[in-house]
Steps between C-alpha positions, in 0.01 A plus 500: 500500500624843409399703806536876471551728800365850443646674805327829419158333495588270795400196299637165391324360194514217252305429186400141428295415192372857475399520868681709760579393854613762753635563847446857620676652797565820693847598611564723799801531726653178372182295544330336203131450572359250251145624441370285217579182311284439197499228236209459257322162511615427144857458625426390855637179647833527317711653774485852355405665831766301685773604255395866513505489879837324511656761273349782708646348817840443341498864391418607855790292631743643243389857580513446877125557546274341758164365381143533626269251326176703497334284234379153591697325226833651607425411863423140406811478283720621785346246740610218271841638403708536817806597295350851495421524874786746550323755277174522694464833679 
């Protein structure tokens, strides 16, 4: 998947078969608050949301940001991926 990070728009996105999946976030004082994860049903069940979230978290780690998972998907992802526990604010 070719995930694009648009830092100005605070969005990670990917296009799959003409459908766009996204992770939106806010950034303040070194804290990335993930506010929305969205994947259309047409491309659901393929790991698109998981890959978007993983890339967002890896970006947070690289930038030295903490993470607040405000959306339910990001919170669930973090519960099942302890390798990112150090990022949770």
